PAZAPA-4460 file (N, C-alpha, C; in steps of 0.05 Angstrom, whole numbers, plus 32768, in hexadecimal, padded with zeros to 4 digits):
% residues 102
    n_x    n_y    n_z   ca_x   ca_y   ca_z    c_x    c_y    c_z   seq   type   mol
   8A64   8325   895E   8A7E   8339   8962   8A86   8322   8986     1      X     A
   8A9F   8315   897A   8AAD   830A   898B   8AC1   832D   899C     2      X     A
   8AC7   8315   89BB   8ADA   8324   89BF   8AE6   830F   89CE     3      X     A
   8B02   830E   89D1   8B11   8302   89DE   8B21   830E   89EE     4      X     A
   8B2C   8311   8A04   8B40   8323   8A1E   8B5B   830C   8A13     5      X     A
   8B64   82F8   8A19   8B7B   82ED   8A0A   8B79   82CC   8A0F     6      X     A
   8B9F   82C1   8A02   8B8F   82A8   8A02   8BA6   8298   8A18     7      X     A
   8B99   8281   8A11   8BA3   826F   8A33   8BB3   8267   8A2A     8      X     A
   8BCE   8266   8A31   8BF1   8265   8A2E   8BF9   8242   8A31     9      X     A
   8BDB   823B   8A2F   8BE3   8213   8A2D   8BD5   820B   8A10    10      X     A
   8BCE   8215   8A0A   8BB5   8213   89FC   8BB4   8218   89DE    11      X     A
   8BAC   8238   89E1   8BB4   8243   89C8   8B94   8246   89D1    12      X     A
   8B7A   824F   89DE   8B5E   825A   89D5   8B68   8276   89DC    13      X     A
   8B50   8284   89CA   8B4D   8295   89DB   8B37   8295   89E7    14      X     A
   8B3B   82AF   8A04   8B2C   82A7   8A14   8B22   82CF   8A1A    15      X     A
   8B05   82C5   8A27   8AFA   82E6   8A39   8AFB   82E1   8A4E    16      X     A
   8B03   82FA   8A57   8B09   82F8   8A7B   8B00   82FA   8A82    17      X     A
   8AED   8300   8A9D   8AD1   82F5   8AA5   8ADD   82FB   8AC1    18      X     A
   8AC8   8322   8AB3   8AD6   832C   8AD3   8AB2   8336   8AE5    19      X     A
   8AA9   831E   8AE4   8AA1   8318   8AFB   8A9A   8323   8B1C    20      X     A
   8A8E   8340   8B28   8A8F   8341   8B44   8AAB   8353   8B34    21      X     A
   8AB9   8368   8B21   8AC6   8372   8B1C   8AEB   835D   8B25    22      X     A
   8AEB   834F   8B21   8AF9   8341   8B24   8B10   833F   8B0E    23      X     A
   8B29   8343   8B07   8B46   833E   8AFD   8B46   834E   8AF2    24      X     A
   8B33   836E   8AFD   8B45   8385   8AF6   8B5A   838F   8B0B    25      X     A
   8B5D   8398   8B18   8B7A   8390   8B25   8B8B   8394   8B1A    26      X     A
   8B9C   83A6   8B1B   8BAE   83A5   8B06   8BCB   8394   8B11    27      X     A
   8BE1   8388   8B12   8BF8   837A   8B14   8BE2   836B   8B2F    28      X     A
   8BD3   8359   8B21   8BD0   8354   8B41   8BC9   8327   8B26    29      X     A
   8BDB   8313   8B32   8BD3   82FF   8B26   8BB8   82FA   8B2F    30      X     A
   8BA9   82FA   8B12   8B8E   82DA   8B14   8B92   82CB   8B01    31      X     A
   8B79   82C6   8B09   8B80   82AB   8B05   8B5E   82A5   8AF1    32      X     A
   8B5E   8285   8AE3   8B52   8285   8ACD   8B55   825D   8AC1    33      X     A
   8B30   825C   8AB0   8B3D   8248   8AB3   8B32   823B   8A99    34      X     A
   8B4E   8235   8A89   8B3A   8230   8A68   8B27   822E   8A65    35      X     A
   8B21   8231   8A54   8AF7   8222   8A4A   8B09   820C   8A36    36      X     A
   8B1C   8214   8A2F   8B26   81F3   8A1E   8B2C   81E2   8A21    37      X     A
   8B4B   81EC   8A2F   8B61   81D0   8A36   8B5A   81C6   8A5C    38      X     A
   8B40   81DB   8A60   8B49   81E1   8A8B   8B4D   81E0   8A96    39      X     A
   8B6E   81EC   8A8F   8B7F   81F2   8A9E   8B7D   8210   8AA0    40      X     A
   8B87   8208   8AC6   8B88   8230   8AC3   8BA4   8230   8AC3    41      X     A
   8BA2   8255   8AC1   8BBD   826D   8AB6   8BB1   8282   8ACA    42      X     A
   8BD1   8293   8ABF   8BCB   82A8   8AE2   8BC0   82BE   8ABA    43      X     A
   8BB9   82D2   8AD2   8BC8   82F3   8AB5   8BCB   830E   8AC7    44      X     A
   8BD1   831C   8ABE   8BD4   8338   8AC8   8BB8   8352   8AB9    45      X     A
   8BAE   8361   8AC9   8BA6   8376   8AB2   8BBE   8391   8ABA    46      X     A
   8BB6   839A   8A94   8BB7   83B1   8A97   8BB3   83BF   8A8D    47      X     A
   8BA6   83CF   8A9F   8B93   83ED   8A91   8BAF   8407   8A84    48      X     A
   8B99   840D   8A6A   8BA2   8419   8A50   8B92   842A   8A51    49      X     A
   8B99   844C   8A52   8B8B   845E   8A5A   8B9A   8463   8A33    50      X     A
   8B79   8476   8A27   8B83   8479   8A0D   8B77   849A   8A0E    51      X     A
   8B84   84BC   89FC   8B76   84C2   89FB   8B72   84D4   89E3    52      X     A
   8B5E   84E4   89E7   8B5A   84E7   89C6   8B49   8510   89D7    53      X     A
   8B58   8520   89BE   8B66   853A   89C3   8B48   854A   89AF    54      X     A
   8B3C   855F   89BE   8B2A   856C   89B2   8B28   8588   89AF    55      X     A
   8B26   859F   89A5   8B24   85B5   89A8   8B17   85BE   89A9    56      X     A
   8B20   85D5   89C4   8B03   85DF   89D6   8B10   85FE   89D2    57      X     A
   8B04   8607   89C4   8B11   8622   89B3   8B06   863A   89DC    58      X     A
   8AE8   8632   89D9   8AE2   863F   89E5   8AF5   863F   8A0B    59      X     A
   8B10   8627   8A09   8B2A   862E   8A24   8B2C   8641   8A22    60      X     A
   8B36   8653   8A04   8B44   865F   89F7   8B3A   867D   89EE    61      X     A
   8B22   867E   89FF   8B13   869E   89F4   8AFF   869E   89E1    62      X     A
   8AFB   8684   89CE   8AE1   8688   89C2   8AC3   8683   89D3    63      X     A
   8AAC   8687   89C1   8A9A   8674   89DD   8A9B   8664   89CB    64      X     A
   8A87   8659   89EB   8A88   863D   89F5   8A68   863B   89EA    65      X     A
   8A5D   861E   89E4   8A51   8619   89D1   8A39   8609   89E1    66      X     A
   8A28   8618   89EA   8A1B   8604   89FC   89ED   85FA   89FD    67      X     A
   89F3   85F2   8A03   89DC   85DC   89F1   89D9   85C6   8A0A    68      X     A
   89CA   85C8   8A0F   89AA   85B8   8A29   89B3   85A9   8A2A    69      X     A
   89BB   858E   8A3F   89B4   8584   8A3F   89A3   8571   8A42    70      X     A
   89A3   8554   8A36   8981   8541   8A41   8982   8542   8A4C    71      X     A
   896B   8545   8A6A   8964   8535   8A81   894A   8539   8A82    72      X     A
   8943   852B   8A8C   892F   8526   8A97   8930   8521   8ABB    73      X     A
   891B   853A   8AC8   8905   8544   8ABC   8917   855F   8AAF    74      X     A
   890B   856B   8AA5   8919   8586   8A91   8918   8598   8AB3    75      X     A
   891F   8589   8AB3   8922   85AB   8AD4   8937   85A8   8AD2    76      X     A
   8941   8597   8AD7   8963   858C   8AD9   8977   858E   8ABF    77      X     A
   8969   8598   8AA7   8977   859B   8A9A   898D   85B5   8A97    78      X     A
   899A   85B1   8A99   89C1   85CB   8A93   89CF   85CF   8A81    79      X     A
   89CF   85DC   8A73   89E1   85EA   8A5F   89FF   85E4   8A65    80      X     A
   8A0D   85C9   8A4D   8A21   85C1   8A3E   8A34   85C9   8A37    81      X     A
   8A4B   85D1   8A31   8A55   85DA   8A1D   8A60   85C4   8A15    82      X     A
   8A67   85C5   89F3   8A61   85AD   89E2   8A7E   85A6   89E2    83      X     A
   8A93   85B9   89DD   8AAF   85B8   89EC   8AB7   85AE   89FE    84      X     A
   8AAF   85C5   8A0F   8AC5   85BD   8A29   8AB8   85A7   8A40    85      X     A
   8A9F   85A8   8A3C   8A8A   859E   8A51   8A81   85A7   8A6D    86      X     A
   8A95   85C3   8A61   8A80   85D0   8A77   8A5C   85D4   8A80    87      X     A
   8A59   85D4   8A9C   8A38   85DC   8AA2   8A2E   85F5   8AAF    88      X     A
   8A22   85F7   8AA2   8A11   8615   8AB1   89F5   860A   8AAE    89      X     A
   89E6   861F   8AB9   89D2   8625   8AC5   89CD   862B   8AAE    90      X     A
   89A5   8628   8AA1   89A4   8635   8A84   8990   864F   8A93    91      X     A
   8994   865F   8A7E   898D   8685   8A85   896C   8683   8A70    92      X     A
   8952   8693   8A85   8942   869B   8A7A   893C   869A   8A5B    93      X     A
   8945   869C   8A42   8941   8697   8A2B   8945   8671   8A28    94      X     A
   8955   8673   8A2E   8965   8649   8A3A   8949   8635   8A3E    95      X     A
   8945   8641   8A53   892F   8631   8A63   8915   862D   8A50    96      X     A
   890F   8648   8A48   88F7   864A   8A2F   88FC   8636   8A17    97      X     A
   8909   8630   8A14   890E   862A   89FB   890F   8601   8A0E    98      X     A
   891F   8601   8A1A   8921   85E8   8A2C   88FB   85E1   8A35    99      X     A
   88EC   85EC   8A3B   88E2   85E0   8A41   88C2   85DC   8A26   100      X     A
   88C7   85EF   8A1C   88BC   85ED   89F9   88C0   85D5   89F2   101      X     A
   88D2   85C7   89F1   88D4   85B0   89D6   88C7   8597   89E5   102      X     A
***
């Protein structure tokens, strides 16, 4: 699958923006790039768009947390993490037994 970032303003050929060493990520700054088809230089600016996705977290509204062990190596660093809200805590004795048996 090919992913092109912009079209060359001269010839219309789609271009991948080269972000080597983080170049081109700074917002509201004119960055330069050479077209790989017509060899002309053009400028572009970067805009960062945030996308949010909401999920229910009933535990934040009075319900129980849904605790699952993290998949950590070594197992001694395992924490319990709520699958709804992401809160973490230390496993209790019973949970440690189950974790160490896996």
